[in-house]
Each structure stands twice: as C-alpha cells, then as structure tokens.
SERO-4910 file (N, C-alpha, C, O; in steps of 0.05 Angstrom, whole numbers):
BEGIN
 pado doro    nc1    nc2    nc3   cac1   cac2   cac3    cc1    cc2    cc3    oc1    oc2    oc3
  Met    A    633   -733    392    639   -706    387    640   -692    415    622   -696    431
  Pro    A    660   -676    421    662   -663    447    640   -644    451    630   -632    431
  Arg    A    632   -640    477    609   -621    483    615   -592    475    596   -578    466
  Tyr    A    639   -583    478    644   -555    472    640   -550    442    633   -528    434
  Leu    A    644   -570    424    640   -566    396    610   -564    391    601   -548    374
  Ile    A    594   -580    405    565   -578    403    555   -551    411    537   -540    397
  Phe    A    565   -539    433    557   -514    441    566   -491    421    552   -472    417
  Ile    A    590   -494    410    599   -475    390    581   -476    366    574   -456    355
  Phe    A    574   -500    357    557   -505    334    529   -492    339    518   -478    322
  Leu    A    517   -498    362    490   -487    369    492   -457    372    474   -443    363
  Gly    A    513   -446    384    516   -417    386    518   -403    359    506   -382    354
  Thr    A    534   -415    342    536   -404    315    510   -405    300    502   -386    287
  Phe    A    496   -428    302    470   -431    289    450   -410    299    436   -398    283
  Leu    A    450   -406    325    431   -386    338    438   -358    328    420   -344    320
  Ala    A    463   -350    328    472   -324    319    464   -320    290    454   -298    283
  Leu    A    469   -339    272    462   -337    244    431   -334    241    422   -319    224
  Ser    A    416   -350    256    388   -348    254    377   -320    261    358   -310    248
  Ile    A    388   -309    282    380   -282    290    386   -262    268    370   -245    263
  Leu    A    410   -264    256    418   -246    235    401   -248    210    394   -228    198
  Leu    A    395   -273    203    380   -278    178    350   -274    180    337   -266    161
  Phe    A    339   -279    203    311   -278    208    304   -258    230    295   -266    252
  Lys    A    308   -231    223    303   -210    243    273   -211    250    255   -218    234
  Leu    A    268   -204    275    240   -202    285    227   -179    270    240   -159    264
  Pro    A    202   -182    263    189   -161    247    185   -136    265    179   -138    289
  Gly    A    188   -113    252    183    -87    266    154    -80    266    137    -98    261
  Pro    A    148    -55    271    120    -46    270    109    -50    241    123    -49    222
  Lys    A     83    -56    240     71    -62    215     63    -35    201     41    -25    204
  Thr    A     82    -24    187     76      1    172     90     -2    144    106    -20    139
  Val    A     82     15    127     95     15    101    118     34    102    115     59     99
  Asn    A    143     24    106    166     41    109    181     44     83    193     65     77
  Ser    A    182     24     67    198     25     43    183     38     20    161     29     13
  Ser    A    193     59      8    181     72    -13    195     63    -39    219     67    -42
  Leu    A    179     52    -56    191     42    -82    183     59   -106    189     53   -129
  Gly    A    170     81   -100    164     99   -122    152    125   -112    150    130    -87
  Leu    A    145    142   -130    136    169   -125    112    174   -143    114    170   -167
  Val    A     90    184   -132     68    193   -147     65    223   -142     66    232   -119
  Ile    A     62    238   -164     61    267   -161     34    275   -173     28    272   -197
  Ile    A     17    286   -156    -10    297   -164     -9    327   -160     -6    337   -137
  Gly    A    -11    342   -181     -7    371   -179     21    376   -170     41    369   -183
  Asn    A     23    389   -147     49    394   -134     54    377   -110     74    381    -95
  Ser    A     37    357   -105     39    340    -81     54    315    -87     48    302   -108
  Lys    A     72    307    -71     88    282    -75     78    262    -54     76    268    -30
  Ile    A     73    238    -63     66    215    -46     85    193    -52     86    183    -75
  Tyr    A    100    184    -31    118    161    -35    102    136    -32     87    133    -13
  Val    A    106    118    -50     89     94    -51    104     68    -51    126     66    -61
  Lys    A     91     48    -40     98     20    -44     81     13    -68     57     19    -69
  Val    A     93     -2    -87     79     -9   -111     70    -38   -110     86    -56   -103
  Ala    A     44    -42   -116     32    -69   -118     27    -76   -147     12    -62   -161
  Lys    A     40    -97   -157     37   -105   -184     29   -134   -187     14   -142   -205
  Thr    A     40   -151   -169     35   -180   -172      7   -187   -162     -4   -170   -147
  Pro    A     -5   -209   -169    -31   -217   -159    -31   -218   -128    -50   -210   -115
  Gly    A    -10   -228   -116     -9   -229    -87     -8   -201    -74    -22   -196    -54
  Gln    A      8   -184    -85     10   -156    -75    -16   -142    -79    -25   -128    -61
  Leu    A    -29   -145   -102    -54   -132   -107    -76   -141    -89    -92   -125    -80
  Ala    A    -76   -167    -83    -96   -178    -65    -92   -169    -36   -112   -164    -22
  Lys    A    -68   -168    -27    -62   -161      2    -65   -131      6    -77   -122     26
  Gly    A    -54   -115    -12    -56    -86    -10    -44    -77     17    -22    -86     25
  Leu    A    -58    -60     30    -49    -50     56    -61    -66     80    -58    -59    103
  Gly    A    -75    -88     73    -87   -104     95    -66   -114    114    -45   -125    106
  Gly    A    -72   -111    140    -54   -120    161    -34    -99    168    -19   -102    188
  Ile    A    -32    -76    154    -14    -54    162    -28    -37    183    -52    -31    181
  Ser    A    -13    -31    204    -27    -16    226    -27     14    222    -43     27    235
  Ser    A    -11     25    205    -11     53    201      3     60    174     17     43    163
  Leu    A     -1     85    166     10     94    142     21    123    147      5    140    154
  Pro    A     46    128    144     56    154    149     44    175    129     37    168    107
  Glu    A     43    199    139     33    221    120     51    223     96     75    219     97
  Asn    A     38    229     73     52    230     48     63    204     38     83    203     22
  Glu    A     52    182     47     58    155     37     32    141     30     11    148     40
  Gly    A     34    121     12     11    106      3     19     81    -11     42     73    -11
  Met    A     -1     69    -24      4     45    -40     -8     52    -67    -30     62    -70
  Leu    A      8     46    -88     -1     48   -115     -5     21   -127     13      4   -128
  Phe    A    -30     16   -136    -38     -9   -149    -35     -5   -180    -49     12   -192
  Val    A    -17    -21   -192    -14    -19   -221    -31    -43   -232    -24    -66   -229
  Met    A    -53    -35   -244    -73    -56   -250    -68    -68   -278    -76    -91   -282
  Gly    A    -55    -56   -296    -48    -68   -321    -70    -68   -343    -64    -74   -366
  Ser    A    -94    -61   -335   -115    -60   -355   -135    -38   -346   -137    -32   -323
  Phe    A   -150    -27   -365   -170     -8   -361   -196    -22   -353   -206    -39   -368
  Phe    A   -206    -16   -329   -230    -30   -318   -240    -14   -295   -225      2   -284
  Arg    A   -264    -19   -287   -275     -8   -262   -267    -27   -239   -283    -43   -230
  His    A   -241    -26   -231   -230    -44   -212   -245    -42   -184   -251    -20   -175
  Ser    A   -250    -65   -171   -263    -66   -145   -243    -68   -122   -223    -83   -124
  Phe    A   -248    -54   -101   -231    -55    -77   -250    -58    -53   -274    -52    -55
  Trp    A   -239    -68    -31   -254    -69     -6   -235    -66     17   -211    -67     13
  Met    A   -245    -61     41   -228    -55     63   -223    -79     82   -220    -77    106
  Lys    A   -223   -103     70   -218   -127     86   -189   -126     97   -170   -122     83
  Gly    A   -187   -131    124   -162   -131    137   -150   -104    143   -127   -103    152
  Met    A   -165    -83    137   -155    -55    141   -158    -47    170   -177    -55    184
  Glu    A   -139    -32    180   -139    -23    207   -142      8    210   -143     18    232
  Phe    A   -145     22    187   -148     50    187   -163     58    162   -162     44    142
  Pro    A   -177     81    162   -192     90    139   -175    100    116   -153    109    121
  Leu    A   -185    100     92   -169    108     69   -184    126     50   -209    128     51
  Asp    A   -169    140     33   -179    155      9   -168    138    -15   -146    127    -14
  Phe    A   -184    137    -36   -177    124    -60   -176    145    -83   -195    160    -88
  Val    A   -153    144    -97   -150    162   -122   -149    143   -145   -131    127   -148
  Trp    A   -169    145   -163   -172    128   -186   -159    142   -209   -167    165   -216
  Ile    A   -139    130   -222   -123    144   -243   -124    128   -269   -122    103   -269
  Lys    A   -128    143   -291   -128    131   -318   -103    143   -332   -103    167   -336
  Asp    A    -83    127   -338    -58    137   -349    -45    158   -332    -31    152   -313
  Ser    A    -50    183   -338    -36    205   -324    -56    225   -313    -49    249   -310
  Lys    A    -82    217   -308   -102    236   -300   -120    224   -278   -128    201   -280
  Val    A   -126    239   -258   -146    231   -238   -173    230   -251   -183    249   -262
  Val    A   -186    205   -250   -213    203   -261   -235    200   -242   -259    204   -249
  Asp    A   -228    195   -216   -249    193   -194   -235    194   -168   -211    188   -167
  Leu    A   -249    202   -147   -239    204   -120   -260    191   -101   -284    195   -104
  Thr    A   -251    175    -83   -268    164    -62   -255    171    -35   -232    163    -30
  Gln    A   -270    185    -19   -258    196      6   -270    183     31   -293    174     31
  Asn    A   -252    181     52   -259    173     78   -275    146     79   -297    145     90
  Val    A   -262    126     67   -274     99     68   -267     86     94   -244     81    100
  Pro    A   -287     81    111   -281     71    138   -272     42    139   -277     27    120
  Val    A   -260     34    161   -254      6    165   -281     -8    171   -299      2    184
  Ser    A   -281    -33    160   -305    -49    163   -301    -73    181   -280    -86    180
  Ser    A   -321    -77    198   -319   -101    216   -335   -124    204   -336   -146    216
  Leu    A   -346   -120    180   -361   -142    167   -343   -163    156   -321   -156    147
  Asn    A   -351   -188    154   -336   -209    141   -334   -203    111   -313   -209     99
  Leu    A   -354   -192     99   -354   -184     72   -358   -154     70   -381   -145     66
  Pro    A   -337   -138     72   -340   -109     71   -352   -100     45   -351   -114     25
  Pro    A   -363    -75     45   -373    -65     19   -351    -62     -3   -328    -58      4
  Val    A   -359    -63    -28   -341    -61    -50   -340    -32    -58   -361    -18    -59
  Ile    A   -316    -22    -64   -312      5    -73   -303      4   -102   -285    -12   -108
  Gln    A   -316     21   -120   -309     22   -147   -309     51   -156   -323     67   -145
  Pro    A   -293     57   -177   -294     84   -190   -319     86   -207   -332     66   -213
  Lys    A   -325    110   -215   -347    115   -233   -339    109   -262   -357    106   -279
  Thr    A   -314    107   -268   -304    102   -294   -280     83   -293   -270     77   -271
  Glu    A   -271     73   -315   -248     54   -316   -222     69   -310   -220     93   -314
  Cys    A   -203     54   -299   -176     65   -292   -156     43   -294   -163     20   -296
  Asn    A   -131     50   -293   -110     29   -293    -90     32   -270    -71     16   -267
  Phe    A    -95     52   -253    -79     55   -228    -98     64   -207   -117     79   -211
  Val    A    -92     55   -182   -107     63   -158    -87     70   -137    -69     55   -131
  Leu    A    -90     94   -126    -73    103   -105    -89    103    -78   -110    116    -76
  Glu    A    -79     88    -58    -91     89    -31    -74    106    -13    -50    102    -11
  Val    A    -87    125      1    -73    142     20    -91    144     45   -113    135     45
  Asn    A    -80    157     65    -96    160     90   -119    177     85   -119    195     68
  Ala    A   -141    170     99   -166    185     97   -161    215    103   -147    221    122
  Gly    A   -172    232     88   -168    261     92   -148    273     74   -147    297     70
  Thr    A   -131    256     61   -109    266     45   -120    281     20   -110    302     13
  Ile    A   -140    270      7   -152    284    -16   -161    312    -10   -156    330    -25
  Ser    A   -174    314     12   -184    340     21   -162    359     28   -162    383     21
  Arg    A   -142    349     43   -120    366     53   -103    375     28    -93    398     28
  Lys    A   -100    358      9    -83    365    -15    -99    379    -37    -89    389    -57
  Asn    A   -125    380    -33   -144    393    -52   -142    381    -80   -142    395   -100
  Trp    A   -140    354    -81   -139    340   -106   -167    340   -119   -187    340   -105
  Gln    A   -168    342   -146   -193    343   -159   -192    323   -183   -171    316   -192
  Ile    A   -216    314   -192   -218    298   -216   -207    316   -239   -215    339   -241
  Gly    A   -189    304   -256   -177    319   -278   -149    327   -272   -135    336   -290
  Asp    A   -140    325   -246   -113    333   -239    -93    314   -254    -99    290   -259
  Ser    A    -71    326   -261    -50    309   -276    -34    293   -255    -30    302   -233
  Val    A    -25    270   -264    -10    251   -247     16    244   -262     17    238   -285
  Arg    A     38    245   -246     64    235   -256     73    212   -238     68    212   -214
  Phe    A     87    194   -250     98    172   -236    129    170   -238    139    175   -260
  Lys    A    142    164   -217    170    157   -217    173    132   -202    175    131   -177
  Leu    A    172    110   -217    171     83   -206    198     68   -212    210     72   -233
  Gln    A    206     51   -193    230     36   -197    224     10   -213    242     -6   -218
***
C-alpha cells in the first residue's frame, strides 16, 4: 500500500475521531430537559430517572447556573435519602409529593467525609429538586407551595 494512502487513511480517521468524540467542556448542567414551576418561579432541570442517573445526581458537576437544578423522579412515595458525595458546591433540597412542596432542606454544605451525612425529608415524597444553596430563601418557597412540571 502506498504511503500517501496510509497518511490519507490516518488523517481521515483522526478527523472523524475528533468530530465524534469531542473533548468535554466545563462540568456544568447545561441541557435542560424539563421545567419545574414552584409558585411563580421557573427552574429548568435535568431529569434523573434511571438508577444510574439517580445515583450520580449532580456529583462531579462543578457549578449550577442560577434557575437551574436537577429533578429526581423517584417513582415511589418514601422518605428518600440523599447525601453530598462527590458534590463541589452546597445545595438546597425541595422535597415534593405529587404537586406540593412537603419539606425544604436549606444550605446543605459540601462534605469532605468519605461517608457524608444522609439528608432526608420529614415526610414521604416522590420528587426531589436540587438547586443552588440559597435558592429556597431567595425565591421564598414554603412548605405547601404548589408545583407544576413540564417534562420531556
């Protein structure tokens, strides 16, 4: 096989590799797959439904833009447990049962412990919304607020 064909083949392979496997950008949640509306406040969310998505959550993400979050669709009513393993920034947790806020956990700090503390609501829920720490206070969300979902 002539050398120029080898170089053409390698060049084509390299170009395709770059196009197909882009280098990762900053570790943030950029893609919004849904909308959660609490009162008059809109939060664009990435939705976690699968066991892998539920387990990973926002772990390893370096930041979260204002008015964005992650919605965990739990599928059952339970006092679901969360922790801050792998988290790089503090969070607020909004615990939701069907279409109503049933509990709020504010300003949960990042943990340097191998086994961070477990966070649970006071009552069962089937959705959990994670947002930047301070969001609950800024938006003046309260237990009993109505919640609407627009999910893809």
